[in-house]
C-alpha positions as CSV (number, residue, x, y, z in Angstrom):
1,F,89.5,107.0,151.8
2,Y,87.3,104.1,152.1
3,V,84.5,103.3,154.8
4,D,87.0,101.8,157.3
5,D,89.1,105.3,157.0
6,T,92.1,103.5,155.8
7,Y,93.8,105.3,152.7
8,Y,95.2,103.6,149.7
9,D,97.4,105.1,147.1
10,N,96.5,103.2,144.2
11,F,93.5,101.5,143.0
12,Y,93.2,98.2,140.4
13,L,90.0,97.5,138.3
14,E,89.7,94.8,136.1
15,V,87.1,94.9,133.4
16,T,86.4,92.1,131.1
17,A,84.8,93.0,127.8
18,E,83.7,90.6,124.9
19,R,81.9,91.0,121.5
20,N,79.1,89.2,120.3
21,I,80.6,87.4,117.3
22,I,77.4,85.9,116.0
23,Y,75.9,89.5,116.0
24,Y,78.5,90.7,113.4
25,L,78.5,87.5,111.6
26,T,74.7,87.3,111.0
27,K,74.1,91.3,110.6
28,V,77.0,92.2,108.9
29,I,79.3,89.6,107.1
30,I,76.7,87.3,105.8
31,P,74.6,90.1,104.2
32,I,77.8,91.5,102.5
33,F,78.6,88.1,101.1
34,I,74.8,87.8,99.7
35,I,75.2,91.2,98.0
36,L,78.5,90.1,96.6
37,I,77.1,86.7,95.3
38,I,74.3,88.9,93.5
39,C,76.9,91.0,92.0
40,W,79.0,88.3,90.7
41,S,75.9,86.4,89.3
42,V,76.0,88.9,86.2
43,F,78.6,86.4,84.7
44,W,75.5,84.0,84.1
45,I,73.7,86.8,82.1
46,S,74.8,87.3,78.3
47,G,77.7,89.3,77.6
48,M,76.0,91.2,75.0
49,Q,73.4,92.7,77.6
50,L,75.6,95.2,79.0
51,E,72.9,97.4,80.4
52,S,71.5,94.6,82.7
53,R,74.8,93.5,83.9
54,L,76.0,97.2,84.7
55,T,72.7,97.7,86.6
56,V,73.2,94.7,88.7
57,T,76.8,95.1,89.6
58,S,76.4,99.1,90.3
59,V,73.3,98.7,92.2
60,S,75.3,96.0,94.2
61,F,78.1,98.3,94.6
62,L,75.8,101.0,96.0
63,A,73.9,98.5,98.3
64,L,77.4,97.8,100.0
65,I,78.0,101.5,100.5
66,A,74.7,102.1,101.9
67,Y,75.0,99.0,104.1
68,N,78.0,100.2,105.2
69,Y,76.4,103.4,106.5
70,V,73.7,101.6,108.1
71,V,75.9,99.2,110.2
72,E,78.5,102.1,110.9
73,D,76.6,102.9,114.1
74,D,77.0,99.5,115.5
75,L,80.7,99.3,114.9
76,P,83.0,100.6,117.5
77,K,85.0,103.6,116.2
78,L,88.9,102.4,116.6
79,G,92.0,104.0,115.4
80,Y,93.0,100.9,113.7
81,N,91.5,98.4,111.2
82,T,90.0,95.4,112.2
83,I,89.2,92.0,110.3
84,L,85.7,93.6,109.6
85,D,87.2,96.7,108.1
86,Y,89.2,94.4,106.0
87,I,86.3,92.2,104.8
88,I,84.3,95.2,103.7
89,L,87.3,96.8,101.8
90,C,87.8,93.5,100.1
91,S,84.0,93.5,99.4
92,Y,84.3,96.9,97.7
93,A,87.2,95.8,95.7
94,F,85.4,92.7,94.3
95,A,82.3,94.6,93.6
96,G,84.4,96.9,91.6
97,M,86.2,94.4,89.9
98,A,82.8,92.6,88.8
99,T,82.0,95.8,87.1
100,I,85.3,96.1,85.2
101,L,85.3,92.6,84.1
102,T,81.4,93.4,82.8
103,I,82.6,95.9,80.6
104,Y,85.8,93.7,79.4
105,S,83.3,90.7,78.7
106,Y,80.9,92.8,76.7
107,S,83.7,94.5,74.4
108,N,85.1,90.9,73.9
109,C,81.8,89.3,73.2
110,K,80.7,92.2,70.8
111,K,84.1,91.8,69.0
112,N,84.2,88.1,68.5
113,G,80.4,87.7,68.4
114,Y,80.0,85.5,71.4
115,E,77.0,85.2,73.8
116,F,79.6,84.4,76.6
117,C,83.4,85.0,76.7
118,S,85.9,82.9,78.4
119,I,86.2,85.7,81.2
120,D,82.6,84.9,82.0
121,Y,82.9,81.1,82.3
122,I,85.9,81.8,84.5
123,A,84.5,84.6,86.6
124,R,81.4,82.6,87.6
125,Y,83.5,80.4,89.9
126,L,86.7,82.0,90.4
127,G,85.4,85.4,91.6
128,P,83.3,84.1,94.4
129,I,85.6,81.4,95.4
130,S,88.6,83.9,95.5
131,Y,86.5,86.3,97.5
132,F,85.5,83.5,100.1
133,L,89.4,82.3,100.2
134,I,90.7,85.8,100.9
135,N,88.2,86.5,103.5
136,I,88.7,83.3,105.1
137,I,92.8,84.1,105.1
138,L,91.9,87.5,106.6
139,I,89.9,85.9,109.5
140,F,92.5,83.2,110.4
141,N,95.3,86.0,110.3
142,G,93.4,87.8,112.7
143,I,92.6,84.7,114.8
144,Q,96.4,83.9,114.6
145,S,97.4,87.5,115.9
146,M,95.3,86.5,119.1
147,S,96.6,85.0,122.1
148,A,95.4,81.5,123.1
149,A,93.4,82.8,125.9
150,Q,91.7,85.8,124.0
151,F,90.4,83.2,121.2
152,V,89.2,80.8,123.8
153,G,87.4,83.8,125.6
154,R,85.7,84.5,122.4
155,F,83.8,81.3,122.8
156,L,83.2,81.0,126.3
């Protein structure tokens, strides 16, 4: 019953909710990218310095895990994976890959007596570039799965 004593058998409620994309970009994605750049910078350190390289990659991996726990409270709890979930998972994979390549590089450099091996030269550029490209693909796939109205609504 409403104020005018009229009875209605249904009710229609429309709620519009939007996320602040800039917040997630500046507080989550960019710091993760910076941690990954630091992680992949080990390929500029001599291949014979295993301890230094492993320290950087291990600390970067742990920083990603700790950062995930810090921002976890700001992210909605959903029953499905979002683009951000895939970006975080991709970051873990690339941090782990840097550690594995560091160990391979050390064994290769030690065996051949090189300061840097070919994997170091390739990983310097290919690792960060492929990480950014994969994340761009993840983002564009997420955008394409939206309707045009949802996409435009995110910027209005």
